[in-house]
N, C-alpha and C positions, 0 to 999 in steps of 0.2 A: 368215485370216492372223494376226489378233490372238490367236485362240485358240491357234494353234500357237506363237506367240511366248510366250504366258503359260505354256504347258505346258513349253516349253523352259527358261523362267526358273525355274520351280518345280523342274524336274529338276536344274538347275544349283545351285540353293540347297540342295536335298537332298544333292547330292554334296558341296558345300562344308561343310555342317553335319557330315555323316558323316566327312569328312576331318578336321575340327577335333576331333571326339570321339576319333577314332583317335589323333590327335596328342597330345591331352591324356592319353591312357591309355598312350602309347608306353613310358613309363618305369615303369608299374605292375608290380609283381611278378606272377608267374603264380598265386601262392597266398599266403595269410596264416595265421598261427597266433595265436590269442588265449590268453594265459595266464589261467587261472581259479583254482581251488583244488580242494579235495577234493569228491568226489561226496557229495551230501546237504546241501551248503551252498548259499547263494543265489548266490555267485559262479559256480558251475558251471552253474546253471540260467540265470542272466542271460547268461553268456558263450556258452553253447551256443545260446541263442536269438538273440543278437546275431550270431553266426557264420552262422546260417541266413538271417537277414534280409539280411546283407551279400552272401551268395551269391546270394540271390534278386533283390535290388534293384540291386546294383552289378555282378553278373556276374563276380565274382572268387571263386575257390574258397577259402572261409575255414573253418578248423576251430578248435574249442576244445579245449585240452589240460588234463588234470588236473595240478595242481602243488601245491606246498606252501603256496601263498597269496601274499599281497602282498610279503613280504620276498624270496622266491625270484623272483616275477614282476618285480620291479624289476631284479634282476641279469640275468635272461633278456632283458629289453629292453636293458639296458646293453650286453650282449655281442652283441646282434643275433640271438640264437637265436630270440626271438619278436619279432614286429613290433608287436604290440598287447598290452597287459596291463591287468588290473583291479587297482587299487591303493587301499588305504586310506591317507589322507594322513599318518598317524603314521609308519608304516614308510616311506612314500615320502620324507618329510622326512629321516628318519635316513639313508636310502640316498643322498639328494642331498648331504648334508654329510659323507658318508664314515663314518657310524656304524652301517652295516648289520651285523646280527649274522652275516649270511652272508658278507659280503665287507668286513670292517673295514678302514678306511683308504682304500677306493676310493670316490671321489666319483662318484656316478652322474649324470653331466652329459649323458648321451645321451637322457634321458627328456624328453618334451614332452607336455603335457596336451592331450587332445582335447575331452572333454565331461564335465560332472558326472553322476554316477550316482544315488546315494542315500546316506542315512545308515546306518551299521552300528551297531546297538545291541549291547550285551553282555548276554547272558542265560545262565542256568544251569538245568539240569533234573536232577531226582533222583526216584527212585521214592518214593512216600509212605512205604513200608515202611522206608526208610533213616532217616527222622526228620529229614532235612535240609530246613529251610524257608527258610533264607537263608544268605548267604555265611559268616556267623559259624559256622554249623553244619558248614562244610567243614573246620574245624580238625582236623588229624590224620586226615582222611578221604582216600580214594583218588579223585583228581579228574583227568580228562582235560581238557586245554585246547586240543584240536584238533591239527592237524598242525604239526610243527616248521616255522618259517618263516612261519606264518600270523599274522594280526593278533591272534587270540585267544591264541596261544602266546606272543606278544611282550608283551601287555599284562595278561593275567589275573595272572601272577606279580607284576607291579608293583602291581596293585590289592591282592593279598593282602598284600604288604609294607606298603603304606600302611595297611591295616586291621588289621595285626598278626595275620593268620591264616596258619597254616602247614600246608597240606594236603600229601599225598604226590602230587606232580604227575607226570602222564604225557602222552605225545603220541600222537595217532592221528587219522585222517580221521574226518569226521562220521559216515559210515555205520558204521565200526568202533566208534566211541565209543558210538553209539546201541545197538549190539548188546551191548557190554560193560556198559552200564547195565542193560539188560534181563536179562542173564545174571548179574548180581551180581559181575562182575569189577572194576568200579569203582563208587564210590558216587555220583558225580555227573559231569556233562559240562557244562563251562563253555565257552561259544563266543561268536563274534561273527559276525553275518550279518544281512542284511536280513530284516525280519519279514514274514510268519511264517517262522521257520527251518523248512525242510521236515523235517529230522531231528527236531526237537522236535514238530512237528505229527504226525509218524508215531508217535513213542513215546507222545504224549498220547492218540492214538486207540486204542492198544492196551493201555495200562496206566494205573493211577492214579498220577499224578505231581505234583510240585510244580515250577512254572516260576517263576523269580524273577530280579530284577535286584539293586538295592541299596535299602536303607532310606534315608530322608531323611538321617539322620545319616551313614551310610556314603557316600552320594553327595556330601554336602557336603565330607567329608574328601578324597575323590578329586578333586573339582573344584579344591579349593585346592591340591593337591599337583601336579596334571597339567593344565595349561592347554590341552593339545592335544585334550582331549575336552570334550564339551558335555553338558548335561542332556538327557535324552530320556525321554518317557513312552510306553511301549508301550500301544497301545489295547486295550481289552477285546474279546473275541471273536476274537482272533487264533488261539487254540488251543481245541480241543474241551474243554469243561468249565471254561473260564476266561473267564467273562463280564466280570470286572473286569480293568482293566489294572494295570500296575506301573511304578514308576520305575527308571531306570537311567542309563547314560551312553552316548554314541555318538560316532562319528567319520565324517567324510565320505569317500566313495569317488569316484575319478575314473578314466576310461579314459585311458591314456597310449599314446603311440606312440614309435617310435624317431625321433630328430631328422632322420635322412636319409630318412624316408618322403616320397615325392613330394608336393609341396604340393597338387596337384589331387586326390590320393587322400585326404589328410587332410581336405580341404574336403568332399569328397563323403561321407565317413564321418560327419563331424560334422553336416552338413546332413541326411543320411538319419536319423540318430537324433534330432536335435533337432525334426525336422518330422514324425516318425511316432510320437508319444507313445502313441497308442492301440495301435499294433502292439507297442511296447515293453512296455506294461502287460499285453498278452496273454502276454508272456513271464514277467513276474513283477510282482506288485502294487507292489513298491518303486519301479518305474520311474515312479510318479506324481511322483517327485522328479527324474526325468531330463528337465529342462526348461532352456531357455536362461538364465532368471533366476537359476539356482543356479550359474552360472559364477563368481560372485563368492565362492563358498565355498573357492576355491583362492587361497591367500595367498602362495605362494612359487614354485611350479613354472611355468616359462615355457610358454605355450601354443604349439603348433605353428603356424607361419605360416598353414597351411591352415585351422586352426580359428579363428585370429584373423580371417581373411578372412570366414568365415561369421558370426562374432559381430559384426563391423563391419556387415555387411549387415543383420543382425537388430536392430541398434540397441542391442547390449549392450556397455557400456564395458569394455574390457580395459586395465588400467593399463599405462603405458609400460614398466615394469620386467618385466612378464609377457608382452610381445609378442616371443616367442622366434623 
C-alpha cells in the first residue's frame, strides 16, 4: 500500500511540475529572431550559434538574421520586428537617447539588456602590396568600413576625423569587403568584431596582408576624444602569420531583448547563456567574456526583469537604476 501511495504521489508531483512548466511558457512566442550583422563577422557566428543553442535547450524555434549591425538591430528591437538583438554599447546608447543615425529623434526605450557578450576591438586589414601598414596610410585610399548601420561604419569615420585621416570611405558586408580587398577594388577593410575576425582570418590565410589597430599615439588621441571606447590589446597568434599582437580600442557588446518579452523567457535565456560558457565558447572564442561578472560593463541600459532575477540569484549586483 505504501508503494502505491508513493507512486501516486510521484505521479501527482510530475503532473504538477509539468503543469507549472507549461504555465510558465504559456505566454512565450512560438518563435524568436535574433538580429546579428553581416556574414563573415563575429556577430553572425555568435548569433547563429546562440539561436541553435536556444532551439536545442529551450525548445523554442530561434533563427539568426543577417542585418546591417547594431544600429539597425536597435531599431528592429524597438519596433518589435526582432525579439533579441546583439548590440555594441556605443550605438546602443545613441539609440537609447534618440541619436541613432537610422532613426534620429526616436528614443529607443523598448530595449532591455539580457547578458554581456564580449568586447569588440577595431582592426583593419590591407594587402601588403598596398603599402598600408597603419591607419595613417589610409589617407586618400579606398577603405570599406563594413555595412552601413554597423558599429564599424559608425565609429571608423569618427576615428579618422580624430586622427586627421581622410580616406575614400565605402560600405559593404564583411564577406563582400574581403573579396574587394583581394580583388584590388578597395585598399583596406576597417572593421569591428570579436577577435579573431573570421573575414580577416580568411584573407590572412590566403594572402600576404597587414592587420593592424592603432599606434600608441593614435590610441591616446582616440581615448581622449571618445570616452565610450576603451584600450584593448589584440593577442598574438590570432591570425596566421601574426605571432605578435597589436594595440587598438574596443567597445562592449550586450544581447538585448524587447521590454515586453515574457519575464520567464528572459530569465531562461539569460540563465542558459550564463551557465553554459563552454557551449558558448564552442560557438566563438570571444564568448570567454560571456560571463555573469561582466554584467557590470553595462552602465546605462536597464536590464530585463527576467535577467535581473537571474543575476540576483547568481549574486551579481545590478544597480537600482538598471533594474528595468
